[in-house]
A tleap script that builds the chain and sets N, CA, C and O, in Angstrom:
source leaprc.protein.ff14SB
mol = sequence {
  NMET ASN LYS ILE ASP TRP LYS ARG LYS LEU
  THR SER ARG LYS PHE TRP LEU ALA VAL VAL
  ALA PHE VAL THR GLY ILE MET VAL ALA PHE
  LYS VAL ASP ALA GLU THR VAL GLU ALA VAL
  GLY GLY LEU ILE MET SER GLY ALA ALA VAL
  VAL ALA TYR ILE ILE GLY GLU GLY LEU ALA
  ASP ALA ALA ASN ALA GLY TYR ILE ILE GLU
  GLU VAL PRO GLU GLU ALA SER GLU GLU CASN
}
set mol.1.N position { -5.293 -81.024 -29.268 }
set mol.1.CA position { -6.701 -80.817 -29.581 }
set mol.1.C position { -7.074 -81.669 -30.795 }
set mol.1.O position { -6.321 -81.733 -31.766 }
set mol.2.N position { -8.223 -82.314 -30.739 }
set mol.2.CA position { -8.682 -83.168 -31.834 }
set mol.2.C position { -9.288 -82.333 -32.944 }
set mol.2.O position { -9.996 -81.359 -32.689 }
set mol.3.N position { -9.005 -82.725 -34.182 }
set mol.3.CA position { -9.613 -82.065 -35.332 }
set mol.3.C position { -10.974 -82.696 -35.612 }
set mol.3.O position { -11.170 -83.889 -35.381 }
set mol.4.N position { -11.894 -81.906 -36.100 }
set mol.4.CA position { -13.227 -82.406 -36.441 }
set mol.4.C position { -13.169 -83.050 -37.817 }
set mol.4.O position { -12.660 -82.458 -38.768 }
set mol.5.N position { -13.694 -84.265 -37.916 }
set mol.5.CA position { -13.764 -84.974 -39.197 }
set mol.5.C position { -15.037 -84.522 -39.910 }
set mol.5.O position { -16.093 -85.131 -39.744 }
set mol.6.N position { -14.934 -83.450 -40.705 }
set mol.6.CA position { -16.100 -82.851 -41.341 }
set mol.6.C position { -16.749 -83.773 -42.355 }
set mol.6.O position { -17.966 -83.732 -42.532 }
set mol.7.N position { -15.945 -84.624 -43.040 }
set mol.7.CA position { -16.555 -85.564 -44.001 }
set mol.7.C position { -17.539 -86.471 -43.285 }
set mol.7.O position { -18.666 -86.664 -43.743 }
set mol.8.N position { -17.112 -87.024 -42.164 }
set mol.8.CA position { -17.971 -87.933 -41.422 }
set mol.8.C position { -19.150 -87.185 -40.802 }
set mol.8.O position { -20.276 -87.682 -40.803 }
set mol.9.N position { -18.890 -86.004 -40.280 }
set mol.9.CA position { -19.937 -85.225 -39.623 }
set mol.9.C position { -21.034 -84.826 -40.608 }
set mol.9.O position { -22.219 -84.956 -40.303 }
set mol.10.N position { -20.645 -84.343 -41.784 }
set mol.10.CA position { -21.636 -83.864 -42.757 }
set mol.10.C position { -22.407 -84.986 -43.444 }
set mol.10.O position { -23.437 -84.732 -44.069 }
set mol.11.N position { -21.930 -86.206 -43.339 }
set mol.11.CA position { -22.671 -87.331 -43.909 }
set mol.11.C position { -23.435 -88.113 -42.841 }
set mol.11.O position { -24.023 -89.154 -43.138 }
set mol.12.N position { -23.430 -87.626 -41.617 }
set mol.12.CA position { -24.101 -88.306 -40.509 }
set mol.12.C position { -25.575 -87.919 -40.441 }
set mol.12.O position { -25.911 -86.737 -40.372 }
set mol.13.N position { -26.441 -88.912 -40.459 }
set mol.13.CA position { -27.878 -88.647 -40.319 }
set mol.13.C position { -28.189 -88.067 -38.947 }
set mol.13.O position { -29.051 -87.198 -38.816 }
set mol.14.N position { -27.490 -88.546 -37.926 }
set mol.14.CA position { -27.726 -88.041 -36.572 }
set mol.14.C position { -27.409 -86.548 -36.479 }
set mol.14.O position { -28.134 -85.797 -35.826 }
set mol.15.N position { -26.340 -86.123 -37.126 }
set mol.15.CA position { -25.980 -84.711 -37.116 }
set mol.15.C position { -27.083 -83.864 -37.737 }
set mol.15.O position { -27.483 -82.845 -37.172 }
set mol.16.N position { -27.576 -84.288 -38.905 }
set mol.16.CA position { -28.596 -83.500 -39.593 }
set mol.16.C position { -29.922 -83.510 -38.841 }
set mol.16.O position { -30.636 -82.507 -38.839 }
set mol.17.N position { -30.260 -84.625 -38.204 }
set mol.17.CA position { -31.479 -84.651 -37.394 }
set mol.17.C position { -31.343 -83.721 -36.195 }
set mol.17.O position { -32.314 -83.078 -35.794 }
set mol.18.N position { -30.147 -83.645 -35.621 }
set mol.18.CA position { -29.922 -82.710 -34.519 }
set mol.18.C position { -30.064 -81.267 -34.990 }
set mol.18.O position { -30.627 -80.435 -34.279 }
set mol.19.N position { -29.557 -80.964 -36.187 }
set mol.19.CA position { -29.698 -79.619 -36.745 }
set mol.19.C position { -31.176 -79.290 -36.956 }
set mol.19.O position { -31.626 -78.205 -36.588 }
set mol.20.N position { -31.933 -80.221 -37.545 }
set mol.20.CA position { -33.362 -80.003 -37.772 }
set mol.20.C position { -34.088 -79.805 -36.439 }
set mol.20.O position { -34.921 -78.908 -36.311 }
set mol.21.N position { -33.777 -80.636 -35.456 }
set mol.21.CA position { -34.432 -80.522 -34.150 }
set mol.21.C position { -34.145 -79.166 -33.513 }
set mol.21.O position { -35.040 -78.544 -32.942 }
set mol.22.N position { -32.912 -78.713 -33.609 }
set mol.22.CA position { -32.551 -77.418 -33.028 }
set mol.22.C position { -33.272 -76.273 -33.737 }
set mol.22.O position { -33.875 -75.417 -33.091 }
set mol.23.N position { -33.206 -76.264 -35.062 }
set mol.23.CA position { -33.812 -75.168 -35.829 }
set mol.23.C position { -35.328 -75.144 -35.653 }
set mol.23.O position { -35.913 -74.083 -35.438 }
set mol.24.N position { -35.961 -76.306 -35.744 }
set mol.24.CA position { -37.422 -76.323 -35.591 }
set mol.24.C position { -37.823 -75.973 -34.162 }
set mol.24.O position { -38.854 -75.334 -33.951 }
set mol.25.N position { -37.028 -76.379 -33.188 }
set mol.25.CA position { -37.309 -76.005 -31.799 }
set mol.25.C position { -37.269 -74.497 -31.599 }
set mol.25.O position { -38.123 -73.928 -30.920 }
set mol.26.N position { -36.274 -73.858 -32.195 }
set mol.26.CA position { -36.174 -72.396 -32.124 }
set mol.26.C position { -37.385 -71.751 -32.804 }
set mol.26.O position { -37.951 -70.786 -32.290 }
set mol.27.N position { -37.774 -72.288 -33.957 }
set mol.27.CA position { -38.910 -71.723 -34.678 }
set mol.27.C position { -40.205 -71.866 -33.885 }
set mol.27.O position { -41.024 -70.947 -33.862 }
set mol.28.N position { -40.393 -73.003 -33.240 }
set mol.28.CA position { -41.585 -73.206 -32.417 }
set mol.28.C position { -41.579 -72.240 -31.231 }
set mol.28.O position { -42.619 -71.697 -30.858 }
set mol.29.N position { -40.397 -72.032 -30.643 }
set mol.29.CA position { -40.296 -71.107 -29.504 }
set mol.29.C position { -40.685 -69.687 -29.903 }
set mol.29.O position { -41.225 -68.933 -29.094 }
set mol.30.N position { -40.409 -69.330 -31.150 }
set mol.30.CA position { -40.777 -68.003 -31.636 }
set mol.30.C position { -42.151 -67.979 -32.310 }
set mol.30.O position { -42.505 -67.027 -33.005 }
set mol.31.N position { -42.913 -69.054 -32.085 }
set mol.31.CA position { -44.300 -69.155 -32.557 }
set mol.31.C position { -44.462 -68.992 -34.069 }
set mol.31.O position { -45.387 -68.330 -34.541 }
set mol.32.N position { -43.546 -69.607 -34.816 }
set mol.32.CA position { -43.658 -69.635 -36.278 }
set mol.32.C position { -44.727 -70.669 -36.626 }
set mol.32.O position { -44.832 -71.697 -35.957 }
set mol.33.N position { -45.514 -70.410 -37.657 }
set mol.33.CA position { -46.609 -71.332 -37.992 }
set mol.33.C position { -46.069 -72.707 -38.411 }
set mol.33.O position { -44.951 -72.826 -38.912 }
set mol.34.N position { -46.891 -73.734 -38.194 }
set mol.34.CA position { -46.485 -75.124 -38.392 }
set mol.34.C position { -46.058 -75.421 -39.825 }
set mol.34.O position { -45.118 -76.187 -40.040 }
set mol.35.N position { -46.731 -74.830 -40.804 }
set mol.35.CA position { -46.370 -75.076 -42.205 }
set mol.35.C position { -44.951 -74.621 -42.506 }
set mol.35.O position { -44.213 -75.303 -43.219 }
set mol.36.N position { -44.570 -73.474 -41.966 }
set mol.36.CA position { -43.222 -72.960 -42.187 }
set mol.36.C position { -42.191 -73.846 -41.501 }
set mol.36.O position { -41.134 -74.127 -42.067 }
set mol.37.N position { -42.496 -74.285 -40.281 }
set mol.37.CA position { -41.578 -75.171 -39.543 }
set mol.37.C position { -41.353 -76.459 -40.329 }
set mol.37.O position { -40.218 -76.917 -40.458 }
set mol.38.N position { -42.425 -77.043 -40.854 }
set mol.38.CA position { -42.304 -78.268 -41.654 }
set mol.38.C position { -41.491 -78.028 -42.918 }
set mol.38.O position { -40.655 -78.851 -43.290 }
set mol.39.N position { -41.734 -76.915 -43.569 }
set mol.39.CA position { -41.014 -76.599 -44.812 }
set mol.39.C position { -39.515 -76.426 -44.545 }
set mol.39.O position { -38.685 -76.928 -45.303 }
set mol.40.N position { -39.178 -75.724 -43.481 }
set mol.40.CA position { -37.763 -75.509 -43.160 }
set mol.40.C position { -37.095 -76.836 -42.792 }
set mol.40.O position { -35.973 -77.099 -43.225 }
set mol.41.N position { -37.768 -77.674 -42.000 }
set mol.41.CA position { -37.217 -78.984 -41.651 }
set mol.41.C position { -36.974 -79.847 -42.884 }
set mol.41.O position { -35.941 -80.507 -43.000 }
set mol.42.N position { -37.928 -79.833 -43.791 }
set mol.42.CA position { -37.770 -80.585 -45.042 }
set mol.42.C position { -36.649 -80.042 -45.903 }
set mol.42.O position { -35.908 -80.803 -46.524 }
set mol.43.N position { -36.527 -78.727 -45.939 }
set mol.43.CA position { -35.461 -78.092 -46.717 }
set mol.43.C position { -34.076 -78.461 -46.174 }
set mol.43.O position { -33.157 -78.746 -46.942 }
set mol.44.N position { -33.936 -78.453 -44.858 }
set mol.44.CA position { -32.647 -78.828 -44.254 }
set mol.44.C position { -32.314 -80.277 -44.583 }
set mol.44.O position { -31.179 -80.579 -44.953 }
set mol.45.N position { -33.282 -81.176 -44.453 }
set mol.45.CA position { -33.007 -82.595 -44.732 }
set mol.45.C position { -32.714 -82.828 -46.214 }
set mol.45.O position { -31.889 -83.676 -46.552 }
set mol.46.N position { -33.371 -82.097 -47.089 }
set mol.46.CA position { -33.078 -82.212 -48.523 }
set mol.46.C position { -31.661 -81.739 -48.812 }
set mol.46.O position { -30.927 -82.374 -49.569 }
set mol.47.N position { -31.286 -80.627 -48.208 }
set mol.47.CA position { -29.918 -80.126 -48.365 }
set mol.47.C position { -28.894 -81.099 -47.821 }
set mol.47.O position { -27.823 -81.272 -48.403 }
set mol.48.N position { -29.219 -81.736 -46.706 }
set mol.48.CA position { -28.313 -82.715 -46.109 }
set mol.48.C position { -28.108 -83.907 -47.044 }
set mol.48.O position { -26.998 -84.427 -47.160 }
set mol.49.N position { -29.168 -84.330 -47.702 }
set mol.49.CA position { -29.053 -85.446 -48.640 }
set mol.49.C position { -28.130 -85.081 -49.800 }
set mol.49.O position { -27.332 -85.908 -50.243 }
set mol.50.N position { -28.234 -83.858 -50.287 }
set mol.50.CA position { -27.374 -83.404 -51.388 }
set mol.50.C position { -25.916 -83.355 -50.936 }
set mol.50.O position { -25.025 -83.807 -51.654 }
set mol.51.N position { -25.676 -82.805 -49.747 }
set mol.51.CA position { -24.303 -82.722 -49.221 }
set mol.51.C position { -23.710 -84.119 -49.063 }
set mol.51.O position { -22.576 -84.360 -49.478 }
set mol.52.N position { -24.469 -85.044 -48.466 }
set mol.52.CA position { -23.982 -86.411 -48.274 }
set mol.52.C position { -23.687 -87.086 -49.614 }
set mol.52.O position { -22.687 -87.793 -49.742 }
set mol.53.N position { -24.546 -86.876 -50.609 }
set mol.53.CA position { -24.336 -87.464 -51.928 }
set mol.53.C position { -23.067 -86.918 -52.571 }
set mol.53.O position { -22.268 -87.681 -53.115 }
set mol.54.N position { -22.877 -85.606 -52.512 }
set mol.54.CA position { -21.693 -85.000 -53.120 }
set mol.54.C position { -20.421 -85.508 -52.462 }
set mol.54.O position { -19.460 -85.851 -53.151 }
set mol.55.N position { -20.404 -85.558 -51.137 }
set mol.55.CA position { -19.210 -86.054 -50.442 }
set mol.55.C position { -18.975 -87.523 -50.769 }
set mol.55.O position { -17.844 -87.931 -51.034 }
set mol.56.N position { -20.038 -88.316 -50.751 }
set mol.56.CA position { -19.902 -89.742 -51.072 }
set mol.56.C position { -19.381 -89.972 -52.473 }
set mol.56.O position { -18.502 -90.809 -52.679 }
set mol.57.N position { -19.912 -89.243 -53.438 }
set mol.57.CA position { -19.441 -89.377 -54.817 }
set mol.57.C position { -17.999 -88.906 -54.967 }
set mol.57.O position { -17.224 -89.491 -55.723 }
set mol.58.N position { -17.645 -87.859 -54.253 }
set mol.58.CA position { -16.261 -87.379 -54.287 }
set mol.58.C position { -15.300 -88.414 -53.750 }
set mol.58.O position { -14.219 -88.607 -54.306 }
set mol.59.N position { -15.684 -89.090 -52.662 }
set mol.59.CA position { -14.842 -90.149 -52.105 }
set mol.59.C position { -14.736 -91.334 -53.065 }
set mol.59.O position { -13.666 -91.919 -53.227 }
set mol.60.N position { -15.852 -91.678 -53.696 }
set mol.60.CA position { -15.833 -92.782 -54.660 }
set mol.60.C position { -14.965 -92.437 -55.866 }
set mol.60.O position { -14.196 -93.274 -56.338 }
set mol.61.N position { -15.084 -91.218 -56.361 }
set mol.61.CA position { -14.266 -90.790 -57.493 }
set mol.61.C position { -12.784 -90.785 -57.135 }
set mol.61.O position { -11.942 -91.183 -57.940 }
set mol.62.N position { -12.471 -90.331 -55.920 }
set mol.62.CA position { -11.073 -90.314 -55.478 }
set mol.62.C position { -10.524 -91.737 -55.384 }
set mol.62.O position { -9.378 -91.990 -55.754 }
set mol.63.N position { -11.348 -92.663 -54.887 }
set mol.63.CA position { -10.905 -94.058 -54.772 }
set mol.63.C position { -10.689 -94.661 -56.159 }
set mol.63.O position { -9.727 -95.401 -56.366 }
set mol.64.N position { -11.569 -94.353 -57.106 }
set mol.64.CA position { -11.427 -94.881 -58.467 }
set mol.64.C position { -10.226 -94.288 -59.192 }
set mol.64.O position { -9.660 -94.913 -60.089 }
set mol.65.N position { -9.842 -93.077 -58.797 }
set mol.65.CA position { -8.692 -92.431 -59.427 }
set mol.65.C position { -7.380 -92.907 -58.812 }
set mol.65.O position { -6.304 -92.550 -59.292 }
set mol.66.N position { -7.463 -93.706 -57.759 }
set mol.66.CA position { -6.269 -94.264 -57.153 }
set mol.66.C position { -5.722 -93.481 -55.977 }
set mol.66.O position { -4.634 -93.785 -55.488 }
set mol.67.N position { -6.452 -92.479 -55.512 }
set mol.67.CA position { -6.004 -91.736 -54.342 }
set mol.67.C position { -6.241 -92.566 -53.095 }
set mol.67.O position { -7.184 -93.355 -53.036 }
set mol.68.N position { -5.396 -92.390 -52.111 }
set mol.68.CA position { -5.554 -93.101 -50.843 }
set mol.68.C position { -6.505 -92.296 -49.968 }
set mol.68.O position { -6.283 -91.112 -49.715 }
set mol.69.N position { -7.563 -92.951 -49.513 }
set mol.69.CA position { -8.544 -92.304 -48.658 }
set mol.69.C position { -8.337 -92.830 -47.252 }
set mol.69.O position { -8.294 -94.039 -47.026 }
set mol.70.N position { -8.209 -91.897 -46.298 }
set mol.70.CA position { -7.991 -92.283 -44.911 }
set mol.70.C position { -9.218 -93.010 -44.395 }
set mol.70.O position { -10.338 -92.513 -44.511 }
set mol.71.N position { -9.004 -94.193 -43.821 }
set mol.71.CA position { -10.116 -94.982 -43.314 }
set mol.71.C position { -10.527 -94.494 -41.939 }
set mol.71.O position { -9.696 -94.036 -41.155 }
set mol.72.N position { -11.828 -94.598 -41.650 }
set mol.72.CA position { -12.341 -94.251 -40.338 }
set mol.72.C position { -12.124 -95.450 -39.428 }
set mol.72.O position { -12.453 -96.573 -39.812 }
set mol.73.N position { -11.576 -95.244 -38.222 }
set mol.73.CA position { -11.398 -96.372 -37.307 }
set mol.73.C position { -12.723 -97.066 -37.049 }
set mol.73.O position { -13.773 -96.424 -37.034 }
set mol.74.N position { -12.679 -98.366 -36.848 }
set mol.74.CA position { -13.904 -99.158 -36.720 }
set mol.74.C position { -14.793 -98.656 -35.593 }
set mol.74.O position { -16.014 -98.623 -35.751 }
set mol.75.N position { -14.219 -98.264 -34.463 }
set mol.75.CA position { -15.035 -97.789 -33.350 }
set mol.75.C position { -15.767 -96.501 -33.696 }
set mol.75.O position { -16.875 -96.277 -33.209 }
set mol.76.N position { -15.172 -95.649 -34.527 }
set mol.76.CA position { -15.831 -94.405 -34.944 }
set mol.76.C position { -16.969 -94.697 -35.908 }
set mol.76.O position { -17.990 -94.011 -35.874 }
set mol.77.N position { -16.817 -95.696 -36.765 }
set mol.77.CA position { -17.853 -95.993 -37.750 }
set mol.77.C position { -19.079 -96.612 -37.098 }
set mol.77.O position { -20.164 -96.568 -37.677 }
set mol.78.N position { -18.935 -97.191 -35.898 }
set mol.78.CA position { -20.069 -97.795 -35.205 }
set mol.78.C position { -20.955 -96.745 -34.563 }
set mol.78.O position { -22.091 -97.049 -34.198 }
set mol.79.N position { -20.465 -95.494 -34.411 }
set mol.79.CA position { -21.244 -94.436 -33.806 }
set mol.79.C position { -22.401 -94.013 -34.683 }
set mol.79.O position { -23.406 -93.532 -34.159 }
set mol.80.N position { -22.308 -94.170 -36.001 }
set mol.80.CA position { -23.373 -93.720 -36.921 }
set mol.80.C position { -24.306 -94.809 -37.242 }
set mol.80.O position { -25.255 -94.606 -37.998 }
savepdb mol mol.pdb
quit
C-alpha cells in the first residue's frame, strides 16, 4: 500500500481548491447564504496559505541545517 505524501498534498493548490469546492458545494446544498459561503471559502484558502508557508519554511530550515530532504520524483512534481 502506498503512503500518502502529506507534505506535498498540504502544499498543493489543487488539493485546497478541491477542499473549498467540496465545502462550498455542501454549504450551497444546505442553502447557506452567499456571504457565509464566500467567507468560509476565503477562510479555508487563507488557512491553506499559512499551512503551505509553514511547511515550506520548515523544509528550507531543514535544508539549511544540513538535513537530507527526500526529493519528489520528477513525474510527481509535474502533477502540481
